[in-house]
N, C-alpha and C positions, 0 to 999 in steps of 0.2 A: 576628594579627601581633604580634610581640614589641615591647614598649616598650623603647626604647633609653635606658637609664639606667645609672648606676654599679651594676654587678651585684655582689651579694654572692657569696660562694663557692658558696652553695647554688644561686642562680639561674644562675650560670655553668655549674655541672655540669648543670643541667636543660637549658640551651641546647645543651650539647655532646651530651647524650643524644638530644634531639630532632633535632639536625643529623645525627647518625649514622644515625637511622632514616629521615630524608628523603633523605639523600645517600650512598648506598652507595659504597664505595671503587671507583675505576676508574682505568684507565691514562690518562695525560694525553697527548693528541695535540697536539704543538706547533702544528700548523696550525689547531687549533680553539681556541687561546688568544688572548685579546685582549691580546697581550704588549707592545704599544707604542701610540703614537698611531694611531688608526684600525684597530687590530688587526693581524693577520698581514700583513706587507709593506704595511701602510697601505692595505689593500684596502677597508676599510669594509664588509666583507661577511662574514656567517656564516649559511649555510643550515642547516636542520634544527634551529633553536633553539626552535621552537614557542612563539612569543611571543603574548601576548594582543593583541586588536585594540581593546580599550577598558580603561579603568581610571577610578577616582575617588579622588582624594586625601582628600575629606571622609569618605567611607564606608568607606575602606580596600579597596574592590573592586580586586582584583588588585594590591594594594600589599603586597609582601613585607616591606618595612621602609622607614623614613624616618629618616635619621640627620642631625642637625645637625652641621656642621663649622665651627669658629670660623675667623675670618679671611677672607681673600679668595684665591681660586685659580681659574685657568682651565685647568689641566691636565686632560685627560680621564682617566676611570677606566681602570685597566689591570688585567687579570685573568689569573691563572695557577692552575689547579686550583681550590681552594676559597678562595683569597686574592685580595683586591682591594686595589690600591694607589692612593693619591691624595695630593696635596701641598697645602699652604696656607702663606700668610704671615700671621702674626697680630700685630696691634698694637692696643692699647687706644685709640690716638689716631686711627688711620686708619679712620674710620667713615663715610666718604663713599659707600661702595659703588660700584657700577658704573652708569655713565650710558648708558642705552640710546638707540636712535634713530639716524637718519641725519643726521649733522651734520659740519661741516668744522673743528671746533676742534682745532688741532694741539698745544695747550698741555699742560702736565704738571700732575698733581695735586700740590699743595703739601703735603707731609707729611714731616717730618724726625724722626719718632718712631722709637724702637727697635722692630724687628720680630723675630719668631722664625719661621724657615723650618722647617716640619715635614713629615715623611713619616708617613702612616698606613697600617697593614696591617689590613684588615678582613675578617671572615668574610663571604664573598659571599652566603651563604644566610641569615644571621641579622642582619647589620649590627653584630655585636659587634666592638669594637675589639680586635684581637689584640695589637698593639703600636703605639707611636708614638715617633718619634725627632725630636729637635731637631737639625737639621743645622748651623744657624748662627744666631747672634743678633747684632744690630747695626742701625745706621742704614743703609738701603739705599744702595748706591753710585750707583744710577740712580733717577730718578723714573719714575713710570708715567703712562700715558695714562688718561683717565677711563673708557675701555672696556678697560683692561688691569689686571693685578694684578702683584704681585711674585713670583708663583708660576705662571707661564704654561705651563711645559713639562710634558708628560706623562712619567712614568717609563717605563723599559723593563726587561723581565725575561726571563730564560731559564729560570726555575724553580729556579735555584740562586742567582742574584744579582739584585739590584734596583739600578738606576742612576737617579739623579735629578740634574737639572741646574738650578741656580738662577742661571745667568748669572754676574754679577760676584760672587755669593756662593758660587760653587764647584760642582764636579762631585763627587758622592758615590756610593760603591758599598757596599751592605749585602748581607749574606746574607739568606736567607728568614726567619731568626729575629730580624733587626733588628740584628745585630752589624755595626759599621762595619768594612769591609775596607780601603778606601783612599779618599783624597779628593785633589782637585786644585784649585789656585787659579790662575786665568788673569788675575788682576788685573781692572781695570775694562773691561768689554765694553760699549762705548758704542753702545747700540741707540737711535738717534735718527733723526729725519727728515733725510735727507742735505742738504736745502736750508736747514734751520734747525736747527743743531746743538744749540740750547738746548731743542728739542722732544724731550724724552726720553720714550720709550714702553715701556721695559723689554724684556728678552730673552724670546724665545719659541720658539727652535728646539729641539725635543726630541731627546734621544739615541736611537739605535737600537742593538740588539744583534744580531749575526749571526755565527755560527760562532766563538764565543769572543772576539769583538772588540766594542768600543764605538766607534761612529762618531758624531762630532759635526760640525756645520756652524756656523761662527761668522762670519756676515757682519755686520760692525760698522763703525764710522766709521774706525777705524785698524786695520791689521794683521789683516784678515780671513783665515780659514783653514778648511780641512777637515782632520780628523785621525782617526787610528785608534789605539786603545789596547787592550792586553791586558786582558781582562775580569777575570781572576783577580788580577792584580797591579797594574794601572793603568799598566804600563810603556808608554811611547810607542813605537809601531811605525813610524809615519810621520806627518808633518805637512806640509801643502802650503799655501803662501800663496795668497791670492786677491785679485785686483784687482776689488773689488765694492762696491757701495753697501750700507748697512745693510739687512738683510732678516730675515725671521722664518720661513724655510722649514725644514722637517724633511727630511733626506735619505731615500733609499730604496735598495733593492738589486734588481739584475736580473742575468740570465744572458744572455751573448752567446756562442752556440755553446759553452756549457758553461763559459765564462770568467766569473768573478764580477766584477761592476762595482758601483760606488757612483754613484748619479745624484743630482744636485742641481738645484734650480730657481735662477734668478737673472735679473738684468737685463743686466749687463755680462758675466757668465760663468755661463750655464746649461751643464751638461755632465756627462760621465761620467769616472770615475776607476777605475783598476785596484784591485780590492779588496786584493790582496797588497802592492803596492808604492806605491800612491798616484799612479802615473804617469797623466798626463792622456791620455784616450783620444779625447775629442771635446769641442768647445765651440761655443757660439753666443751671440750677444747679441741684444738686442731684447725688447720686451714691456713690461709694467707696471714702472715704475721703483721701486715699493715692493713687493718680491716676498714673498709669504706662503704660497701653497698648496704642498703637497707633490706631487712627481711621482707619477704613477700608472702601474703596470706592467701591460701586457697580454701576450698571447701573443707577438706580434711587434713591438709598438709601445710606446713610452713617451709618456705624455700629460702636457702641461703647460698651465697657465693662469696668468694674472696680469692685473692691471688697476689701473693708476694712471698719470696723465699722458695723453698722446695715444694710447697703445697699450693694447689689452686683448685679446691673442690667445688662442686655443686652438691647441695644436700637437700633431701626432702625428709622433714621430721614430722611425725604424727603429732596432732594437737594435744593428744592425751599424754604426752611425754611427762615423765616424772623421774626425779633423782638424777644421777650422773649417767648420761647416755653416750659418753665418749666412745667412739669406735676404737677397737683394739687394732694393733698393727696388722695390716693386710685385710681388715674387714671393710666391706662396702655397705653393710646393713646390719641392723640388730633389732631388738624388740620395738624400739621407738624411731629408729632411722629406717624409713621404708626403702630408700635407695640413695646412692651417692655415686658421683663420678670423681675419681681421684684427681684428675687434672683437666683444666679447660675452663674453670671459672674466671670471671673478670676482676680486674684490679679496681677499676673506678665505678663501673656501671651497675645499677640495680637491675635485677632480672625483670622480665615482663611476662606475666601470666595472662593468657587470653584464649578463651574457647578451647580449653583442654591442652593447650600447647605452651611450652615454656621457652622463652627466647633469651639467649645469653649473648651480649655484645662485648667483644674484647677491645682493648685499647688500640689494636692495629686494624680494627674494622672487620674482624672475622665474626660473622653472625651464625650462631648455632641454634637449631630448633629441636626440642625434645618433646616426647610424650610426657606430660606432666605427672601422670600416674605411675609410669614405669621407669622413666629415665631413658628410654630408648631414643637414640639419636636418629632424627629424621633427615636433617641436612646440615651441612656446614659450608658457608659461602663467604667470600671476601668482598667487602665493599670498598670502593675507591682503589687508588693505586698505591700511594705512599702516605696518605693522610693519617693523622692521629684522631682518636675519638675520646671524648671525655663525658659528654652528656649521655644520660640514660634514654632508652627508647620509650615512646608513648604511642598509644593506639586509639583510633576512633573509626568506627564503621568499617572494620576490617582493613584499614590502612595504617601501617606502622610508620611513624615519623622518626628518622634517625639523623642526627646532626653531627657532622664532623667539625673539627676545631677550626677549619678554614671557612666555615659557614655554608657548606654544601649540605642540602637536606635531601636525604634519600627516602622516597615514598615506596614502601615495600608492601606487597599484598600479603596479608596474613594467611596462614594455612600451611598445609604439608608440602606444597610446591613453591619453591623460591621464585619470586618474580619482582623485578624492579619496575614499578609503575611509572616513575619519573624521577628526575633529579632537578631540584630547584636551588636557587642561589639567594643568600642573604647579603652578600657583598661586604662581609665583615667577619672577624673572628667570632666564633660562638662556641662556648664550652659549657653551656647551661641547658638543663633539661627543660623542654618547652612546657607550656601550660595550655589546657584546652577548656573552653567554655562553649556554650551554644553558639554556633556560627563563626567562632573565631579561635585561631591558635596563635599563641604569643611566643615569639622567639626573642630571647635576650642575647644581645651581641655585646662586643666590647664597648661600643659607643652608646648603646641605647636599647630600645625595645621596639619590636616590629609586630604589629597586629595584622594578621592575614585572615581575610574573610571574603566571602563572595560579595561582589558589588554589582 
């Protein structure tokens, strides 16, 4: 394994030579790139990756590299070709770290120090930093929660451009060489608990890129909106206001009989928008009133979950939905909601859809498996003893990877029978959804980034 230090010219050349021998040039398949939060269309899935089923941080067994990253960040790694992208917010005064566990403290971390918001481009094979850019410096416009950071959003890339969103500190677009192409300032985006406006938790909705456009969902205390921008120029194509509580959901893309749609999760306004015009196609209300998980796209259905307050549903909505499809009191289905479960959805984690099964991971480590077409519960099992879970599950080659906040990784066999294949350690706090590429799975920890792959 390479030691990640400040490389001299000679060592850098050696790294490039070794990388070239290990990683022959190949065409990049967009559907095999982990190009945004949770990968292609936020599926959380990449088969054929040939990942190891065990590793050891102390002995370097199946550890490709281990890179320390300064500051705090909860954005997932994003990969395109041989490049990996990640963000952080750095401050010499903000040394409190992340507070793990299950607790009800809604307060904000008190820190008014100057921060630097940075984007890193890293060689995914070696861990060598290719470039790093400071997007913004200043005192954060919003405070963060003790389980949050000032750099929560994952970047998005299409292999030509890299877009990163730092909430009140702006939206930035770089090319793959790190040149700033354009930026946007939306002013203060108040990501707070809607019942207690002083409880500032920081922004966390990641941008997505699709067919030359950047899509962002900004559900905040005032003036919520969803918007589409031209990727090359940053020109606004459309922007639609939303009557919605503050939320932390990332949007997604689906096709309805060949028509491109944008789908968003929400409490007052979950729904679909036309990709071209921003016209509202359908909407519904209800669910957890602090909305965080990303919608998941199936062959014929869209899946949603949320959990806060009296409601915690899981919903399966038909792609041809139109109009207001809100369920009436006591209803579990209607013309466009194929099935729903009234309670049991997760607060933080996005659902995982894989081989006809739908997996729901809750904050306390309870994992439920459902028939994705019918909503029938297949099993419900508890992982860990007292650990809390924040990261969403991902899957490769019928192995589901689930990370708890203390850095324990549970490898679960996919399928109708619950089976823990192994439990591995990261030896650090980890609250971030992993990223998968061919041969490597990347885990972000509180201190850095660990690349796990067969050696």
